[in-house]
C-alpha positions in Angstrom: 75.9 89.8 107.9 79.7 90.4 108.4 81.5 89.3 111.5 83.6 93.0 112.2 87.2 92.7 113.7 86.6 95.4 115.9 89.9 97.3 117.7 89.0 100.0 120.2 90.8 103.1 120.5 89.9 106.3 123.5 92.2 109.9 123.0 92.8 110.7 126.7 93.7 114.2 126.9 95.6 114.8 130.3 95.8 118.3 130.8 97.0 118.6 134.7 100.1 117.4 135.8 100.7 117.6 139.1 99.8 121.3 138.8 96.3 123.6 137.4 95.2 124.7 134.6 92.2 126.9 133.9 90.7 127.6 130.5 89.5 128.1 128.0 93.1 125.6 126.8 93.6 126.8 123.9 94.5 130.5 124.9 97.3 128.5 127.3 99.5 125.9 125.5 99.1 122.7 124.2 96.7 119.7 125.1 99.0 116.6 126.3 97.5 114.1 124.5 97.7 109.9 125.8 96.4 108.0 122.6 95.5 104.7 123.2 94.3 101.8 122.0 93.0 98.6 123.3 92.8 96.2 120.6 90.3 92.7 121.7 90.2 89.8 118.9 88.3 87.1 119.2 90.2 84.4 117.0 86.7 82.7 116.4 84.5 85.5 114.5 85.8 86.2 111.0 83.9 87.9 108.2 81.5 85.8 107.6 79.1 84.1 111.0 78.2 80.4 109.3 81.9 80.7 107.7 83.3 77.3 109.5 80.2 75.4 109.0 80.8 76.6 105.2 84.7 76.1 104.7 85.0 72.9 104.6 89.1 72.6 102.8 91.6 71.3 105.9 93.6 74.6 106.0 97.2 74.1 107.8 97.2 77.7 109.7 101.0 76.4 110.3 102.1 76.4 107.1 100.3 78.8 105.2 99.3 81.3 108.0 95.8 82.2 109.3 92.8 82.4 107.4 91.7 85.5 109.6 92.2 88.3 110.1 95.7 88.9 111.7 96.1 92.0 114.8 98.2 94.8 113.2 100.8 95.5 115.1 101.8 99.4 114.6 99.4 102.4 114.1 99.4 105.7 112.4 97.4 108.5 112.8 96.3 111.3 110.9 95.2 114.4 112.3 93.8 117.6 111.2 93.2 120.6 113.0 89.7 122.5 111.7 88.8 125.5 111.4 85.6 127.6 112.1 83.9 126.4 108.9 85.0 122.4 109.6 87.5 122.9 106.6 91.4 121.2 107.3 93.5 123.5 108.1 96.4 121.0 108.6 97.6 117.5 107.9 99.9 115.5 111.5 101.0 112.5 110.9 102.4 110.2 114.5 103.3 106.9 114.3 103.3 104.1 116.9 103.6 101.0 118.0 102.4 98.9 120.4 99.3 100.4 121.8 99.5 103.7 122.9 101.8 107.3 122.3 101.8 110.4 122.3 101.7 113.9 120.9 101.3 118.0 120.9 97.8 119.7 120.7 95.4 122.0 121.4 91.6 122.3 122.5 89.8 122.2 119.8 88.3 120.9 116.6 89.8 117.6 115.0 89.7 115.0 112.4 90.9 111.9 113.2 91.8 108.6 110.6 94.0 106.3 111.8 95.4 102.7 110.0 97.6 100.3 111.4 100.9 101.0 109.0 102.6 97.1 109.5 101.3 95.9 105.6 103.6 94.9 103.6 101.6 94.7 100.4 99.7 98.1 101.2 100.8 101.6 99.4 99.8 105.0 101.2 99.3 107.9 98.2 96.8 111.1 97.9 97.0 113.7 96.6 97.8 116.5 98.5 98.1 116.9 101.6 94.6 118.0 103.4 93.2 115.4 100.9 91.5 111.4 101.3 93.9 109.0 101.6 94.0 106.2 99.2 95.0 102.7 100.5 96.5 100.6 97.2 99.1 97.2 96.5 101.3 97.5 93.5 101.0 96.3 90.1 102.2 93.0 89.3 105.3 93.4 86.4 105.7 91.9 83.3 109.1 90.5 84.7 107.4 89.3 87.7 104.1 87.5 85.2 106.4 85.9 83.6 109.1 84.6 86.6 105.7 83.8 88.4 103.4 80.4 88.6 100.9 82.3 88.8 99.8 82.5 84.7 98.6 86.3 84.4 97.8 87.0 81.6 96.9 83.5 80.4 94.2 84.1 83.4 93.3 87.7 82.5 92.7 86.4 78.7 90.2 84.2 80.2 87.6 86.7 81.1 87.2 87.9 77.5 83.1 87.1 78.4 81.2 89.1 78.4 81.7 91.0 75.4 81.8 94.5 76.3 84.2 93.3 79.3 88.3 94.3 77.7 90.4 92.3 80.2 93.1 94.7 79.1 92.0 97.5 81.7 92.3 95.2 84.5 95.6 95.1 85.4 97.2 92.5 88.0 97.9 93.9 91.1 99.6 92.3 93.8 97.0 91.1 97.2 97.1 93.0 99.9 97.5 92.3 103.6 95.3 93.8 106.2 94.1 96.9 106.8 92.0 98.0 109.2 90.6 102.0 109.0 88.7 104.3 111.0 87.9 107.7 110.1 86.0 110.3 112.4 85.3 113.7 110.3 84.2 115.6 114.0 86.3 115.6 116.7 86.1 117.9 119.6 89.1 117.9 121.6 87.6 120.6 125.1 88.6 123.0 126.7 85.3 122.7 130.1 87.7 120.8 132.7 84.0 119.5 133.1 83.8 117.7 129.9 86.6 115.5 131.3 87.1 112.8 133.9 89.3 113.0 137.0 92.1 109.8 136.3 95.0 108.5 138.8 95.9 113.3 139.4 94.9 113.7 135.3 91.7 115.2 133.6 91.4 112.8 131.3 88.9 113.8 127.9 87.7 110.3 126.4 86.8 109.7 123.1 85.6 105.9 121.3 85.7 104.8 118.7 86.5 100.6 116.3 88.1 100.7 113.5 87.2 97.7 111.3 88.7 96.0 108.4 89.6 97.9 104.8 90.9 94.9 103.7 88.1 91.3 102.4 89.0 88.2 102.3 87.3 85.5 100.6 87.4 82.1 101.1 87.2 79.8 97.9 87.1 76.2 98.0 86.4 73.8 94.8 84.5 70.6 95.1 85.8 68.5 91.6 82.9 65.7 91.2 83.5 62.7 88.7 87.7 63.7 89.4 88.7 59.8 90.0 92.4 61.4 90.7 92.6 63.6 86.9 93.4 67.0 87.8 95.9 66.8 90.6 96.4 71.0 91.7 97.3 74.6 90.5 100.2 74.7 88.8 99.6 77.8 88.0 96.1 79.5 90.5 94.4 81.4 89.6 93.4 85.2 89.7 89.9 87.4 90.5 89.2 89.2 88.6 87.5 92.7 88.8 87.7 93.9 92.4 88.5 97.6 93.4 91.9 98.7 92.8 92.3 101.1 96.1 90.1 102.3 98.7 89.5 105.7 100.2 89.8 105.7 103.9 88.3 108.3 105.0 85.1 107.5 103.2 85.7 104.2 103.2 85.0 104.4 99.4 87.1 101.7 96.9 87.6 102.9 93.9 85.5 101.9 90.0 88.3 100.6 88.5 89.2 97.2 88.8 92.2 94.4 88.9 93.0 90.9 88.5 94.0 89.3 91.7 96.0 86.3 91.9 95.9 83.9 94.3 97.3 80.0 95.2 95.2 77.3 95.4 96.0 73.6 97.2 94.9 70.0 96.8 95.8 68.5 99.9 95.7 64.6 97.9 96.1 63.1 100.8 93.1 64.3 102.9 90.6 65.0 100.4 91.9 64.7 96.8 88.2 66.4 95.3 88.6 70.0 97.1 91.3 72.5 96.3 91.0 75.3 98.7 92.1 78.6 98.3 92.2 82.3 100.0 92.2 86.1 98.4 92.8 89.2 100.3 91.5 92.1 98.3 89.6 95.9 98.6 86.9 94.1 97.6 84.1 95.9 95.4 84.6 98.0 93.1 82.1 101.7 93.5 81.5 101.4 97.2 81.0 102.0 101.1 81.2 98.1 101.5 79.6 98.6 105.7 76.5 100.2 104.2 74.1 97.9 102.3 72.5 100.6 99.8 76.2 101.7 98.9 77.0 98.2 97.3 73.3 98.2 95.4 74.3 100.8 94.3 78.1 99.7 92.2 78.8 99.4 89.4 77.6 96.2 88.3 81.2 94.5 87.3 81.6 90.9 86.3 84.2 88.9 88.7 85.3 85.9 87.3 87.8 83.0 88.9 89.8 81.5 86.2 91.1 78.3 87.7 94.6 76.6 86.3 94.2 73.3 86.9 96.6 70.6 86.2 95.8 66.7 85.2 97.8 63.8 85.8 98.4 63.8 83.0 100.9 66.5 83.2 99.0 68.3 80.8 96.2 71.1 82.0 93.3 73.9 81.9 92.2 76.9 82.3 88.2 77.4 83.3 86.3 80.5 84.0 84.0 80.8 86.3 81.2 83.5 86.8 80.9 84.5 90.5 80.0 87.9 90.0 76.5 87.2 92.5 78.1 84.8 95.3 80.7 88.4 94.9 78.0 91.1 95.7 76.3 88.1 98.7 78.9 89.1 100.2 80.8 92.5 100.3 83.3 92.2 103.0 84.5 88.9 102.4 83.0 85.6 103.0 83.1 81.2 102.2 82.2 81.0 98.4 81.3 76.9 96.6 82.1 75.9 93.8 81.2 72.2 92.9 83.7 71.0 89.6 82.4 68.2 87.7 85.8 67.1 85.8 83.5 65.6 83.1 82.5 68.7 82.0 86.4 69.6 81.7 88.1 66.4 80.5 92.2 66.3 80.5 93.4 67.4 76.8 95.1 63.5 75.2 97.9 64.8 75.4 100.6 66.5 77.9 100.5 70.4 77.7 104.3 71.5 75.4 106.5 73.6 78.3 105.9 71.0 80.8 105.2 69.5 84.0 101.7 70.8 83.9 102.9 75.0 84.2 102.9 76.3 81.4 104.8 80.2 80.6 102.9 83.0 81.2 103.8 85.0 78.4 102.8 82.4 75.8 99.6 83.0 74.2 98.6 79.9 72.2 95.6 78.2 74.6 92.1 77.6 74.5 89.6 79.1 77.2 87.5 76.6 78.3 83.9 76.8 79.4 81.5 73.9 81.3 79.0 73.4 83.7 79.2 74.0 86.9 77.4 74.7 90.4 78.6 77.1 92.8 77.3 77.8 96.8 77.3 80.3 99.0 
């Protein structure tokens, strides 16, 4: 069971400001609506209840950033007034920072979508004003691929198994930031004062809900057995393949189209030279609502690989493809994946890798995929 980061909001319809307003309100004038977001964060609770017991890598928060979710700094409200048939008739958006904002609205029926809008990597798209809103990230350009030390093209090619899996259809994208959302398709702003609370001289109408993560964190750690100082790091990082390209913020269902997400892999040579650690944020398993077990079970059988570029002490490197499909499917809202890797099955090449420094040019194709025995633990 995943632990969610809850954010609570209250919609407050302020209907009287020292003067008497008689219902029905929608015949009078717009109500003055206060949108108030009250957020609580339990820093010891993340996406997986026992994550602290499972996570062994010594993560330096001061230099690497937080392992879990960070609270959003600003929010966006999408308001959809509904007609008598329950269909949206308009789409209005309101942006606000902090925990409060004010907007004008009439009493009536609405659909409301909340999400944070403080991300640097996430883009939002919709087919039309009244259509669902999708969150996604940009595809990494060929120029960025050629200049970054994340060896995306080789790692993407390393996913050439099973035979019916074509990595050319799995583009490499930027990892998303933390995204929280809530969609309530039926909100009634009442025109009856009996439905309101009288607070500090005002009639207040409250509606409560909870935002939850729409992007999911995976912590991946690799235990190196029989290493003897041979693997010293990961100059090329890694990618996780088969993740959802985007998510629908109205339905919570991720797209069936898949992407690969690059991530940095670190090794602490002083604290534990035989343990590698990585953190990645994704839109989760394709084609499902991560919070609905039945939806996850019915999701397409998409393979997921952790493709790791390891650097050896003799200035050579090797890409290792590890199937983590079962572990990802068991953790639809994110969590800790531990891989036990026997270095005897992946010894360093006899000669340094051309290109120097244990790295290689991101557009070079001439490399050989390596596979061996390994164990994955949850």
